[in-house]
Steps between C-alpha positions, in 0.01 A plus 500: 500500500388783274671832442245667720569279798879506437505874538348466848780268629728687750861555394621324813335171390671514160851603605507363852534851645539860403765596245602784730585271793753216505403159620732254671620332178577834333698620799703176503569529128612862532717415801664214308572736212657755735714230660619382158598855404680536832690175438604631160623828644692314772659268241608795285631682807705198610642462148596867482650484850706193410619669181594818686681296765698315234588813304591699812720217626686478167536878475612534862777244453590570139497876439826536692668270245480786250719714726862431592755647740826640362813625679713784366869411461776709346723253318835575341525277191868413519629425147782285635245263652227507236714535187852370571609524135364851458348441156145593595389189314171365645600147399818523708326685783236228524767263631488694827231327707253654741745424782723786387208741487376372837835573663491858370151548640588352840791741529298798379189448711651557850695798364180651360330460838784672684500780242130555566567521874319177583627318806614146428619410850413154624469355150770346284578581140380152405159561658481833319581331169241229569228766492543515122351234278723243335335612176633857533854420372353318200285799409797735539705269275231511230494878519878529459509250213229701323698824545879437541561877513388490865832344599712729711201700624334512839131447436195523721350153482167398652554136596237245590463450874451151636157352550521544878581872476228539240258314728591725791404813308176332395414388854553130441816481714522637855770537764350205687511273196853617415627370834390150394607530136848397387468704178468840669591661831342782701818704442443482125141616545612793715752589230219480244303756704796738492546449128135573435524825697809594295317422170742215426227238517168532318218289364391569143289338229667184373464446125757222530237280662313495168797487263774304682527119504472277805773499764648240732370430849766730648382803297123544544535874453626443143235250387287615207235381256664585167561143381160384629315778316681423174438127543128556559481731198669240277262228616196721441621570145530128434156431646344785300645395164417130554183484705306778328509373137469133598220564748300728271539267200389198705202695636386615155518148363319339792229765515438578133625213280535175700214251466310410815597138560651282770858608417433871542310427823804320637726788396276756673487294820879466503546875448276568799689244706838648405382840627454341845829307510737627776783707358768281655391218266599717204837552670552124517406477132749774411775332698439163334441617142681829444806444721557125533377399153546807277821607675408866543701687767357507850420836659454656155206721395432276198412205726299717737318660208410162348372368832292813563370481140361152564347622824346812342357338185183359667419840651537677165300235315212510747484881508529527121220249444282692743571821308410333170176362646404849618481625140133480392420230240332768288846639415599166350166457323515850352852445367407165346182651359689759294728234349796486740668166554518338841860613545421854388212526745723382784812705429332815363205528738497261797868521599521884506188515719642236735838673521436681834421173677796328338744772607358508851532123539853507360617772740341324796673177395833684475446654844432155642817367338704794631417407859571126474781362713467122538574397137800735486649348815497157341685613187784655702420873485557520874875494435709802601557707183730800512550583129241670284376292204580624151255660260253269325523247352824386668376618838213249486753218542712658777444459876254743656258529786138616531320736735292241694803271528709793623244561775532136604878525482510803730276337760725195530796709623563572863594867499209732592600728214383237251153495659477869417622424148238226459218739591643758260506240222136417576413868455672505159318181398165639616561820303561297183186292561294812571621665179414190296149481646444872442613450140249216463219721636599786269509277192163350584343843549661641185397225258183378669184489285150524644232281351 
């Protein structure tokens, strides 16, 4: 066919139809593309809906944990009861237990109600006293020991209300449920309504939830996250100072200096496999090696930090090697071409350019370690810990808890107040994880280089 005859061939015989009209195959292809886009939109919508459902459920149950109900009581701090020797010596006054302070509060509470004109008919003094938390006398004792000059005065003290009274003001407890509950009565709830109208009962923001330690099963209103937050911080410090230098050094050697042979191939395969090992396996390793063999104390941040270091190392090594590979080979060649040694080219040129990826991978690894629970359960960090650990380095070897373990601990208890506490602890943990991921994004954007 010559050019002359080719020009006379209709366009429909060459293309199978006009370019301005779609044939059957084109319509099917376009319909398949539209369906694929629709599937993608539906998948994203379902993911966002599931995320919103999860977040809303946690917020709905946990925001109330950051607020607590307090009852106003005017207490006369009798020196004869709280300081029998009259020396105002905190060491001598500490011999008076919370029972003595509790008796003063039980006597003062009904009197304060009558003074405010609140009817207390149909309810005994014991039931009135049971509306106050068992933690309230302990907090009053700490306040008096910190300031012995309060003795002999009548002070206005806002005492913790019990979990049932607190739940009533938050809508978790009702009159119907109180009739079936041995820990609260409808008469106490009616009294709570009168106290709220008289401004003797109020709900305010509860900093103690963040700073106070855990409490027993009988005091859900006093349970806090202070020890768990400190324990998690100690473990993250240990992981940071161990996993970062070891992981980065191993990555630099494997990527820049190690020869490519069978041994390095085996090492790389094992690193990839370790990244996929379930975290509970590292907990078993920590229990066998660090506690049973090395004799380190159980439920201590040092053991948890070592276990989480082993678990985080593969993640840091893989992310660091990926960051080193992302640096163009021309950077290395240019450094070597002007007379730099291999080590100078790596540490003066390649490593600074790979730093954003290294920091991002490290922070993501730390965030993953912060949320781990299974390995910490095996090394005993689920134990009830009331005392704050000391400052480093001694605090690394003292008993502590961790935020994810504290969430698990709260959910294993029967009182509904601990379910609220568990959701509140999840919110705190999510805030820490969100801050760490935002820091990783900021560091990557700040130090990122475009090629």
